[in-house]
C-alpha positions as YAML, in Angstrom:
chain: A
units: angstrom
residues:
- id: 1
  name: MET
  ca: [1.10, 1.47, 4.94]
- id: 2
  name: ALA
  ca: [4.58, 2.83, 5.57]
- id: 3
  name: SER
  ca: [4.34, 5.06, 2.50]
- id: 4
  name: PHE
  ca: [0.99, 6.44, 3.76]
- id: 5
  name: PHE
  ca: [2.54, 7.52, 7.05]
- id: 6
  name: GLN
  ca: [5.52, 8.93, 5.19]
- id: 7
  name: ARG
  ca: [3.34, 11.06, 2.91]
- id: 8
  name: ASN
  ca: [1.02, 12.25, 5.69]
- id: 9
  name: ARG
  ca: [3.43, 12.46, 8.62]
- id: 10
  name: VAL
  ca: [2.91, 16.23, 9.14]
- id: 11
  name: PHE
  ca: [-0.89, 15.93, 9.17]
- id: 12
  name: LEU
  ca: [-0.75, 12.92, 11.51]
- id: 13
  name: LEU
  ca: [1.60, 14.77, 13.83]
- id: 14
  name: HIS
  ca: [-0.82, 17.70, 14.13]
- id: 15
  name: LEU
  ca: [-3.80, 15.38, 14.50]
- id: 16
  name: SER
  ca: [-2.07, 13.50, 17.33]
- id: 17
  name: PHE
  ca: [-1.34, 16.74, 19.15]
- id: 18
  name: TRP
  ca: [-4.95, 17.97, 18.96]
- id: 19
  name: CYS
  ca: [-6.33, 14.61, 20.05]
- id: 20
  name: PHE
  ca: [-4.07, 14.75, 23.09]
- id: 21
  name: TYR
  ca: [-5.09, 18.35, 23.78]
- id: 22
  name: VAL
  ca: [-8.84, 17.59, 23.55]
- id: 23
  name: SER
  ca: [-8.45, 14.62, 25.91]
- id: 24
  name: PHE
  ca: [-6.48, 16.69, 28.42]
- id: 25
  name: TYR
  ca: [-8.89, 19.64, 28.27]
- id: 26
  name: ALA
  ca: [-11.98, 17.43, 28.66]
- id: 27
  name: TYR
  ca: [-10.43, 15.67, 31.64]
- id: 28
  name: ALA
  ca: [-9.42, 18.97, 33.27]
- id: 29
  name: ILE
  ca: [-12.97, 20.37, 33.02]
- id: 30
  name: SER
  ca: [-14.88, 17.24, 34.04]
- id: 31
  name: SER
  ca: [-12.62, 16.48, 37.00]
- id: 32
  name: ARG
  ca: [-12.90, 19.85, 38.74]
- id: 33
  name: PRO
  ca: [-13.94, 19.18, 42.35]
- id: 34
  name: GLY
  ca: [-17.14, 20.54, 43.85]
- id: 35
  name: ARG
  ca: [-19.30, 20.66, 40.75]
- id: 36
  name: GLU
  ca: [-20.94, 18.51, 38.11]
- id: 37
  name: ILE
  ca: [-20.94, 19.34, 34.43]
- id: 38
  name: SER
  ca: [-23.40, 18.13, 31.81]
- id: 39
  name: LEU
  ca: [-22.36, 16.50, 28.55]
- id: 40
  name: THR
  ca: [-23.93, 19.37, 26.59]
- id: 41
  name: ARG
  ca: [-22.04, 22.01, 28.49]
- id: 42
  name: LEU
  ca: [-18.80, 19.99, 28.25]
- id: 43
  name: SER
  ca: [-19.18, 19.58, 24.49]
- id: 44
  name: LEU
  ca: [-19.95, 23.28, 24.00]
- id: 45
  name: SER
  ca: [-17.03, 24.42, 26.14]
- id: 46
  name: LEU
  ca: [-14.70, 21.98, 24.42]
- id: 47
  name: SER
  ca: [-15.84, 23.08, 20.95]
- id: 48
  name: MET
  ca: [-15.32, 26.74, 21.77]
- id: 49
  name: GLN
  ca: [-11.88, 26.21, 23.24]
- id: 50
  name: LEU
  ca: [-10.73, 23.94, 20.42]
- id: 51
  name: SER
  ca: [-12.01, 26.29, 17.70]
- id: 52
  name: PHE
  ca: [-10.42, 29.30, 19.38]
- id: 53
  name: ALA
  ca: [-7.08, 27.59, 19.97]
- id: 54
  name: MET
  ca: [-6.92, 26.31, 16.40]
- id: 55
  name: LEU
  ca: [-7.87, 29.73, 15.01]
- id: 56
  name: VAL
  ca: [-5.05, 31.49, 16.85]
- id: 57
  name: THR
  ca: [-2.55, 28.68, 16.27]
- id: 58
  name: TYR
  ca: [-3.05, 28.27, 12.53]
- id: 59
  name: PHE
  ca: [-3.32, 32.00, 11.91]
- id: 60
  name: ASN
  ca: [0.19, 32.15, 13.28]
- id: 61
  name: TYR
  ca: [1.22, 28.89, 11.54]
- id: 62
  name: PHE
  ca: [0.04, 29.69, 8.00]
- id: 63
  name: VAL
  ca: [0.10, 33.52, 7.92]
- id: 64
  name: LEU
  ca: [2.47, 35.11, 10.41]
- id: 65
  name: LEU
  ca: [5.32, 32.57, 10.54]
- id: 66
  name: PRO
  ca: [5.76, 32.41, 6.73]
- id: 67
  name: ARG
  ca: [5.96, 36.21, 6.67]
- id: 68
  name: TYR
  ca: [8.55, 36.20, 9.41]
- id: 69
  name: LEU
  ca: [10.61, 33.50, 7.69]
- id: 70
  name: LYS
  ca: [10.48, 35.48, 4.45]
- id: 71
  name: HIS
  ca: [11.37, 38.94, 5.83]
- id: 72
  name: GLN
  ca: [13.22, 38.00, 9.05]
- id: 73
  name: LYS
  ca: [11.83, 41.04, 10.94]
- id: 74
  name: ALA
  ca: [11.12, 40.10, 14.55]
- id: 75
  name: TRP
  ca: [9.55, 43.41, 15.57]
- id: 76
  name: LYS
  ca: [7.08, 43.25, 12.67]
- id: 77
  name: TYR
  ca: [6.16, 39.67, 13.53]
- id: 78
  name: PHE
  ca: [5.67, 40.65, 17.19]
- id: 79
  name: LEU
  ca: [3.24, 43.47, 16.32]
- id: 80
  name: GLU
  ca: [1.36, 41.36, 13.77]
- id: 81
  name: PHE
  ca: [0.92, 38.64, 16.39]
- id: 82
  name: VAL
  ca: [0.19, 40.60, 19.59]
- id: 83
  name: ILE
  ca: [-2.62, 42.80, 18.29]
- id: 84
  name: PRO
  ca: [-4.77, 40.01, 16.74]
- id: 85
  name: PHE
  ca: [-3.95, 37.79, 19.73]
- id: 86
  name: ALA
  ca: [-5.26, 40.39, 22.19]
- id: 87
  name: ILE
  ca: [-8.43, 40.91, 20.13]
- id: 88
  name: LEU
  ca: [-9.11, 37.19, 19.90]
- id: 89
  name: ILE
  ca: [-8.51, 36.68, 23.63]
- id: 90
  name: PHE
  ca: [-10.99, 39.48, 24.41]
- id: 91
  name: ALA
  ca: [-13.58, 37.93, 22.07]
- id: 92
  name: ARG
  ca: [-13.02, 34.48, 23.59]
- id: 93
  name: VAL
  ca: [-13.54, 35.78, 27.16]
- id: 94
  name: GLN
  ca: [-16.73, 37.58, 26.21]
- id: 95
  name: MET
  ca: [-18.02, 34.49, 24.42]
- id: 96
  name: GLN
  ca: [-17.28, 32.28, 27.43]
- id: 97
  name: ARG
  ca: [-19.12, 34.65, 29.76]
- id: 98
  name: SER
  ca: [-22.13, 34.84, 27.40]
- id: 99
  name: VAL
  ca: [-22.36, 31.04, 27.21]
- id: 100
  name: MET
  ca: [-22.18, 30.72, 30.99]
- id: 101
  name: GLU
  ca: [-24.98, 33.25, 31.38]
- id: 102
  name: SER
  ca: [-27.11, 31.37, 28.86]
- id: 103
  name: PHE
  ca: [-26.80, 28.31, 31.10]
- id: 104
  name: ASP
  ca: [-27.70, 30.57, 34.04]
- id: 105
  name: ILE
  ca: [-24.31, 29.84, 35.56]
- id: 106
  name: HIS
  ca: [-22.49, 32.66, 37.31]
- id: 107
  name: GLU
  ca: [-19.05, 31.44, 38.21]
- id: 108
  name: ARG
  ca: [-16.83, 34.17, 39.55]
- id: 109
  name: TYR
  ca: [-13.77, 32.44, 38.02]
- id: 110
  name: TYR
  ca: [-14.74, 33.49, 34.45]
- id: 111
  name: TYR
  ca: [-14.93, 37.16, 35.51]
- id: 112
  name: THR
  ca: [-11.48, 37.31, 37.10]
- id: 113
  name: ASN
  ca: [-8.21, 38.54, 35.65]
- id: 114
  name: PHE
  ca: [-6.71, 35.16, 36.56]
- id: 115
  name: TYR
  ca: [-8.96, 33.47, 33.99]
- id: 116
  name: VAL
  ca: [-7.88, 35.95, 31.29]
- id: 117
  name: VAL
  ca: [-4.19, 35.43, 32.14]
- id: 118
  name: GLN
  ca: [-4.53, 31.65, 32.26]
- id: 119
  name: LEU
  ca: [-6.41, 31.54, 28.94]
- id: 120
  name: SER
  ca: [-3.78, 33.78, 27.32]
- id: 121
  name: PHE
  ca: [-0.90, 31.74, 28.70]
- id: 122
  name: ASP
  ca: [-2.39, 28.38, 27.65]
- id: 123
  name: THR
  ca: [-3.20, 29.63, 24.15]
- id: 124
  name: LEU
  ca: [0.27, 31.13, 23.80]
- id: 125
  name: LEU
  ca: [1.89, 27.83, 24.79]
- id: 126
  name: ILE
  ca: [-0.18, 25.93, 22.23]
- id: 127
  name: THR
  ca: [0.69, 28.46, 19.53]
- id: 128
  name: ILE
  ca: [4.40, 28.24, 20.30]
- id: 129
  name: PHE
  ca: [4.36, 24.44, 20.35]
- id: 130
  name: VAL
  ca: [2.56, 24.11, 17.00]
- id: 131
  name: GLY
  ca: [4.85, 26.80, 15.58]
- id: 132
  name: MET
  ca: [7.82, 24.68, 16.65]
- id: 133
  name: LEU
  ca: [6.28, 21.78, 14.73]
- id: 134
  name: ARG
  ca: [6.55, 23.90, 11.60]
- id: 135
  name: PHE
  ca: [10.24, 24.48, 12.19]
- id: 136
  name: ALA
  ca: [10.74, 20.79, 13.03]
- id: 137
  name: THR
  ca: [8.98, 19.54, 9.89]
- id: 138
  name: GLY
  ca: [10.87, 22.13, 7.83]
- id: 139
  name: TRP
  ca: [14.14, 20.89, 9.28]
- id: 140
  name: PHE
  ca: [13.23, 17.26, 8.55]
- id: 141
  name: GLU
  ca: [12.36, 18.13, 4.94]
- id: 142
  name: LEU
  ca: [15.61, 20.07, 4.56]
- id: 143
  name: GLU
  ca: [17.58, 17.19, 6.07]
- id: 144
  name: ALA
  ca: [15.86, 14.71, 3.73]
- id: 145
  name: LYS
  ca: [16.76, 16.88, 0.71]
- id: 146
  name: ARG
  ca: [20.33, 17.22, 1.96]
- id: 147
  name: LYS
  ca: [20.69, 13.47, 2.36]
- id: 148
  name: GLN
  ca: [19.19, 12.89, -1.10]
- id: 149
  name: MET
  ca: [21.63, 15.38, -2.63]
- id: 150
  name: GLU
  ca: [24.48, 13.73, -0.74]
- id: 151
  name: ASN
  ca: [23.44, 10.27, -1.93]
- id: 152
  name: ASP
  ca: [23.14, 11.52, -5.51]
- id: 153
  name: LYS
  ca: [26.59, 13.07, -5.25]
- id: 154
  name: LEU
  ca: [28.08, 9.86, -3.88]
- id: 155
  name: MET
  ca: [26.42, 7.75, -6.57]
- id: 156
  name: ASN
  ca: [27.72, 10.07, -9.29]
- id: 157
  name: GLU
  ca: [31.18, 9.95, -7.77]
- id: 158
  name: LEU
  ca: [31.07, 6.16, -7.61]
- id: 159
  name: LYS
  ca: [30.02, 5.98, -11.25]
- id: 160
  name: PHE
  ca: [32.86, 8.32, -12.20]
- id: 161
  name: LEU
  ca: [35.43, 6.32, -10.24]
- id: 162
  name: LYS
  ca: [34.16, 3.07, -11.72]
- id: 163
  name: ALA
  ca: [34.54, 4.59, -15.17]
- id: 164
  name: GLN
  ca: [38.21, 5.22, -14.43]
- id: 165
  name: ILE
  ca: [39.04, 1.50, -14.47]
- id: 166
  name: ASN
  ca: [42.14, 1.10, -16.58]
- id: 167
  name: PRO
  ca: [41.08, 0.26, -20.17]
- id: 168
  name: HIS
  ca: [44.49, -1.14, -21.14]
- id: 169
  name: PHE
  ca: [43.23, -4.71, -20.65]
- id: 170
  name: LEU
  ca: [40.48, -4.19, -23.22]
- id: 171
  name: PHE
  ca: [42.94, -2.85, -25.77]
- id: 172
  name: ASN
  ca: [45.36, -5.73, -25.14]
- id: 173
  name: THR
  ca: [42.58, -8.27, -25.49]
- id: 174
  name: LEU
  ca: [41.36, -6.74, -28.76]
- id: 175
  name: ASN
  ca: [44.91, -6.83, -30.10]
- id: 176
  name: ASN
  ca: [45.24, -10.46, -29.08]
- id: 177
  name: LEU
  ca: [41.86, -11.21, -30.61]
- id: 178
  name: TYR
  ca: [42.96, -9.63, -33.87]
- id: 179
  name: TYR
  ca: [46.10, -11.77, -33.89]
- id: 180
  name: LEU
  ca: [44.13, -14.95, -33.12]
- id: 181
  name: ALA
  ca: [41.61, -14.20, -35.83]
- id: 182
  name: TYR
  ca: [44.37, -13.38, -38.32]
- id: 183
  name: SER
  ca: [46.18, -16.64, -37.53]
- id: 184
  name: GLN
  ca: [42.87, -18.55, -37.54]
- id: 185
  name: SER
  ca: [43.51, -19.86, -34.03]
- id: 186
  name: SER
  ca: [41.03, -22.28, -32.45]
- id: 187
  name: ASN
  ca: [41.04, -20.08, -29.33]
- id: 188
  name: THR
  ca: [39.33, -17.19, -31.11]
- id: 189
  name: THR
  ca: [35.77, -18.19, -30.21]
- id: 190
  name: GLU
  ca: [36.77, -18.81, -26.57]
- id: 191
  name: VAL
  ca: [38.32, -15.35, -26.30]
- id: 192
  name: ILE
  ca: [35.24, -13.71, -27.83]
- id: 193
  name: ALA
  ca: [32.93, -15.58, -25.42]
- id: 194
  name: LYS
  ca: [34.94, -14.62, -22.35]
- id: 195
  name: LEU
  ca: [35.32, -11.01, -23.46]
- id: 196
  name: SER
  ca: [31.57, -10.85, -24.11]
- id: 197
  name: GLN
  ca: [30.83, -12.10, -20.59]
- id: 198
  name: MET
  ca: [33.21, -9.55, -19.11]
- id: 199
  name: MET
  ca: [31.75, -6.65, -21.10]
- id: 200
  name: ARG
  ca: [28.23, -7.68, -20.10]
- id: 201
  name: TYR
  ca: [29.28, -7.67, -16.45]
- id: 202
  name: MET
  ca: [31.03, -4.28, -16.76]
- id: 203
  name: ILE
  ca: [28.19, -2.59, -18.64]
- id: 204
  name: TYR
  ca: [25.09, -4.07, -16.98]
- id: 205
  name: ASP
  ca: [25.78, -5.92, -13.72]
- id: 206
  name: SER
  ca: [28.20, -3.32, -12.37]
- id: 207
  name: ASN
  ca: [25.45, -0.67, -12.45]
- id: 208
  name: TYR
  ca: [23.99, -2.21, -9.30]
- id: 209
  name: GLN
  ca: [25.32, -1.06, -5.94]
- id: 210
  name: GLN
  ca: [26.10, -4.66, -5.02]
- id: 211
  name: VAL
  ca: [26.41, -7.93, -6.91]
- id: 212
  name: LEU
  ca: [26.95, -11.54, -5.95]
- id: 213
  name: LEU
  ca: [30.54, -12.25, -4.97]
- id: 214
  name: SER
  ca: [30.41, -15.33, -7.20]
- id: 215
  name: LYS
  ca: [29.80, -13.05, -10.22]
- id: 216
  name: GLU
  ca: [32.75, -10.87, -9.28]
- id: 217
  name: ILE
  ca: [34.92, -13.98, -9.02]
- id: 218
  name: GLU
  ca: [33.65, -15.24, -12.40]
- id: 219
  name: TYR
  ca: [34.65, -11.89, -13.91]
- id: 220
  name: MET
  ca: [38.13, -12.24, -12.40]
- id: 221
  name: GLN
  ca: [38.45, -15.82, -13.67]
- id: 222
  name: ASN
  ca: [37.64, -14.69, -17.20]
- id: 223
  name: TYR
  ca: [40.18, -11.91, -16.86]
- id: 224
  name: ILE
  ca: [42.88, -14.34, -15.70]
- id: 225
  name: SER
  ca: [42.01, -16.79, -18.47]
- id: 226
  name: LEU
  ca: [42.55, -14.11, -21.10]
- id: 227
  name: GLU
  ca: [45.82, -13.07, -19.48]
- id: 228
  name: ARG
  ca: [46.99, -16.69, -19.47]
- id: 229
  name: LEU
  ca: [46.22, -16.84, -23.16]
- id: 230
  name: ARG
  ca: [48.12, -13.62, -23.79]
- id: 231
  name: LEU
  ca: [51.10, -14.99, -21.87]
- id: 232
  name: ASN
  ca: [50.91, -18.37, -23.64]
- id: 233
  name: ASN
  ca: [50.57, -20.07, -20.23]
- id: 234
  name: GLU
  ca: [54.24, -19.42, -19.59]
- id: 235
  name: VAL
  ca: [53.76, -17.55, -16.30]
- id: 236
  name: PRO
  ca: [52.62, -19.35, -13.12]
- id: 237
  name: ILE
  ca: [49.29, -17.91, -11.97]
- id: 238
  name: ASP
  ca: [47.63, -19.26, -8.83]
- id: 239
  name: PHE
  ca: [44.02, -18.30, -8.13]
- id: 240
  name: VAL
  ca: [42.46, -19.86, -5.02]
- id: 241
  name: VAL
  ca: [38.94, -19.26, -3.65]
- id: 242
  name: GLU
  ca: [38.07, -20.47, -0.14]
- id: 243
  name: GLY
  ca: [34.77, -20.40, 1.72]
- id: 244
  name: GLU
  ca: [31.13, -19.86, 0.74]
- id: 245
  name: THR
  ca: [30.77, -17.21, -1.99]
- id: 246
  name: GLU
  ca: [27.34, -17.91, -3.47]
- id: 247
  name: ASN
  ca: [25.16, -15.85, -1.13]
- id: 248
  name: LYS
  ca: [27.54, -12.96, -0.43]
- id: 249
  name: LEU
  ca: [27.14, -9.47, -1.90]
- id: 250
  name: ILE
  ca: [29.95, -7.10, -2.81]
- id: 251
  name: THR
  ca: [30.49, -3.78, -4.56]
- id: 252
  name: PRO
  ca: [31.19, -4.60, -8.23]
- id: 253
  name: LEU
  ca: [34.69, -4.18, -9.74]
- id: 254
  name: ILE
  ca: [36.26, -3.54, -6.34]
- id: 255
  name: PHE
  ca: [38.96, -6.21, -6.80]
- id: 256
  name: ILE
  ca: [39.99, -5.64, -10.39]
- id: 257
  name: THR
  ca: [42.44, -2.74, -9.83]
- id: 258
  name: PHE
  ca: [44.92, -4.85, -7.84]
- id: 259
  name: LEU
  ca: [44.57, -7.68, -10.32]
- id: 260
  name: GLU
  ca: [45.23, -5.40, -13.28]
- id: 261
  name: ASN
  ca: [48.26, -3.86, -11.57]
- id: 262
  name: ALA
  ca: [49.66, -7.32, -10.80]
- id: 263
  name: PHE
  ca: [49.67, -8.26, -14.49]
- id: 264
  name: LYS
  ca: [50.63, -4.83, -15.75]
- id: 265
  name: HIS
  ca: [53.60, -4.16, -13.43]
- id: 266
  name: GLY
  ca: [54.61, -7.65, -12.31]
- id: 267
  name: ILE
  ca: [54.32, -9.93, -15.32]
- id: 268
  name: SER
  ca: [56.40, -10.18, -18.48]
- id: 269
  name: THR
  ca: [57.09, -13.00, -20.89]
- id: 270
  name: ASN
  ca: [60.67, -11.75, -21.00]
- id: 271
  name: ASN
  ca: [61.07, -12.42, -17.29]
- id: 272
  name: VAL
  ca: [61.18, -16.14, -16.44]
- id: 273
  name: ASP
  ca: [60.76, -15.34, -12.74]
- id: 274
  name: SER
  ca: [57.37, -13.67, -13.15]
- id: 275
  name: TRP
  ca: [54.49, -15.02, -11.05]
- id: 276
  name: VAL
  ca: [51.13, -14.04, -9.58]
- id: 277
  name: LYS
  ca: [49.20, -15.40, -6.60]
- id: 278
  name: ILE
  ca: [45.58, -14.44, -5.93]
- id: 279
  name: ASN
  ca: [43.54, -15.63, -2.97]
- id: 280
  name: ILE
  ca: [39.94, -14.93, -1.91]
- id: 281
  name: ARG
  ca: [38.86, -16.28, 1.47]
- id: 282
  name: VAL
  ca: [35.38, -15.86, 2.93]
- id: 283
  name: GLU
  ca: [34.74, -16.49, 6.62]
- id: 284
  name: ASN
  ca: [31.29, -15.63, 7.96]
- id: 285
  name: ASN
  ca: [30.75, -12.04, 6.79]
- id: 286
  name: GLU
  ca: [34.39, -11.16, 6.23]
- id: 287
  name: CYS
  ca: [36.14, -11.43, 2.88]
- id: 288
  name: THR
  ca: [39.93, -11.35, 2.61]
- id: 289
  name: TYR
  ca: [41.37, -10.61, -0.82]
- id: 290
  name: THR
  ca: [45.11, -11.07, -1.32]
- id: 291
  name: VAL
  ca: [47.21, -10.39, -4.39]
- id: 292
  name: GLU
  ca: [50.98, -11.01, -4.51]
- id: 293
  name: ASN
  ca: [53.12, -10.72, -7.60]
- id: 294
  name: SER
  ca: [56.68, -10.47, -8.79]
- id: 295
  name: LYS
  ca: [57.85, -6.95, -9.48]
- id: 296
  name: LEU
  ca: [59.29, -5.59, -12.69]
- id: 297
  name: LYS
  ca: [61.40, -2.52, -13.05]
- id: 298
  name: ALA
  ca: [58.63, -0.01, -13.68]
- id: 299
  name: VAL
  ca: [59.00, 3.35, -15.36]
- id: 300
  name: VAL
  ca: [57.88, 6.53, -13.59]
- id: 301
  name: GLU
  ca: [54.87, 7.02, -15.87]
- id: 302
  name: SER
  ca: [53.53, 3.56, -15.06]
- id: 303
  name: LYS
  ca: [53.91, 4.24, -11.35]
- id: 304
  name: GLU
  ca: [51.94, 7.44, -11.66]
- id: 305
  name: LYS
  ca: [49.06, 5.72, -13.48]
- id: 306
  name: SER
  ca: [49.07, 2.91, -10.97]
- id: 307
  name: GLY
  ca: [48.97, 5.44, -8.15]
- id: 308
  name: ILE
  ca: [45.91, 7.14, -9.66]
- id: 309
  name: GLY
  ca: [44.13, 3.78, -9.89]
- id: 310
  name: LEU
  ca: [44.95, 3.04, -6.27]
- id: 311
  name: GLN
  ca: [43.64, 6.44, -5.19]
- id: 312
  name: ASN
  ca: [40.38, 5.82, -7.06]
- id: 313
  name: LEU
  ca: [40.05, 2.42, -5.41]
- id: 314
  name: LYS
  ca: [40.60, 3.86, -1.93]
- id: 315
  name: ARG
  ca: [37.96, 6.48, -2.59]
- id: 316
  name: ARG
  ca: [35.50, 3.81, -3.74]
- id: 317
  name: LEU
  ca: [36.22, 1.82, -0.58]
- id: 318
  name: GLU
  ca: [35.57, 4.88, 1.58]
- id: 319
  name: LEU
  ca: [32.23, 5.46, -0.15]
- id: 320
  name: SER
  ca: [31.08, 1.83, -0.35]
- id: 321
  name: TYR
  ca: [32.58, 0.42, 2.88]
- id: 322
  name: PRO
  ca: [33.03, 3.28, 5.37]
- id: 323
  name: GLU
  ca: [34.90, 1.93, 8.42]
- id: 324
  name: LYS
  ca: [34.29, -1.61, 7.12]
- id: 325
  name: TYR
  ca: [37.53, -2.31, 5.29]
- id: 326
  name: ASN
  ca: [41.22, -2.72, 6.01]
- id: 327
  name: LEU
  ca: [43.84, -2.29, 3.30]
- id: 328
  name: ILE
  ca: [47.46, -3.41, 3.70]
- id: 329
  name: THR
  ca: [50.14, -2.95, 1.03]
- id: 330
  name: ASP
  ca: [53.77, -4.07, 1.08]
- id: 331
  name: ASP
  ca: [56.00, -2.75, -1.71]
- id: 332
  name: GLN
  ca: [59.35, -4.57, -1.73]
- id: 333
  name: SER
  ca: [62.17, -4.55, -4.24]
- id: 334
  name: ASP
  ca: [61.26, -7.88, -5.84]
- id: 335
  name: ARG
  ca: [57.57, -8.31, -5.07]
- id: 336
  name: TYR
  ca: [54.35, -6.45, -4.31]
- id: 337
  name: PHE
  ca: [51.78, -7.60, -1.76]
- id: 338
  name: VAL
  ca: [48.32, -6.26, -1.06]
- id: 339
  name: GLN
  ca: [45.60, -7.49, 1.28]
- id: 340
  name: LEU
  ca: [42.06, -6.12, 1.43]
- id: 341
  name: LYS
  ca: [39.63, -7.17, 4.16]
- id: 342
  name: LEU
  ca: [35.96, -6.31, 3.75]
- id: 343
  name: SER
  ca: [33.00, -6.70, 6.08]
- id: 344
  name: LEU
  ca: [30.26, -7.86, 3.74]
...
C-alpha cells in the first residue's frame, strides 16, 4: 500500500485538489441565497466549470511551463499564456450565457464585467496553484535524487574506508601459519579455523551496514587468540565483556583499528613489561569500548600509518554514528588509552 502511494503520489495530489475544488464549487453554487437550483443545472454548471478550469490549468502545466523551464524566457511565457487565456475566458463566458438562456434564466450577474473578472481571477488562481504543484513535485524528485546520490557516495566512502583496514595482521598470521605448518605444530588446525572465521566475517558479514555486536566481539576474540599464539602467551592480555550483547547492532569492524594499534605499537616479546587491556561494556543502548596498552618506542613511519588508520576510523564514525559517539584518547609516555562511546 505504501509503495502504491509512493508511485502515484503526484496523481493523488492532483486528484485530491480537484475533489476539494468540486466540493467547494458545488457548495458555493447551491448555497447562494434567494434562489433554488436543480440537480441538472448544478451538474451542467459544475461540468462546464471543471472542464474549463482543467483545460486552462493543464495547458499551462504540460505545454507552457515546460517551455518556460527549458528556455527561461519570462516575456515569451507571458505572451503564450495571456492570449490563449483571454480567448478561453471569452469562450467560457459565452458558453455560460448560452446555457443560462437555454434554461430560460436571465440572471444579470452573468452579463456583468464583475462575473468576467471573478471568473478570470478564480481560474488564474487555480492555474497558479497547480503550476506550483509542478515545481513542488519537481523539487521533491530532485531532493530524492540528491539524497540517493548522497547515500551512494557515503556507502562508497564507507566501503573504501573499510578496505583500508591494516592488512599487517593477515600477513603476520600467514607467516605464523607457515611456521606452524613447517614445524608440524598441533595448533595449525586451530589457527586455520580461526583465520577462516575472521575472513568470512571480513568478506561477507561486514558488507552489511550493521551486524550483531556479539559477532563483532567473536571476531575480536579470534584476533586476540591468534595474537596470543603469536606471542606464545607471554604477554598479559585482558579482554572483558560486560552487559547484554546478543541483541545489539553495531557497524562492523569499527573496533578493530584500536585493537590492531594496541598490538602493533604496544606489544613486543622483547619487552617484559608489555600488556594490553580491552573492555566492552553495554548499558541500555550505550556501548563503551576501552583499549589500554603499554607503549613501545615507535618509529616515525609507524606513527604516520597509525595516524592514517585513526583518521579513517574517525571518518567512519562520522558517517555511521553522526553526533552519536564520543572518542577520548590519552597518549602518555609509557601507555596509550582510548575510549569510544557509541549510542547503539
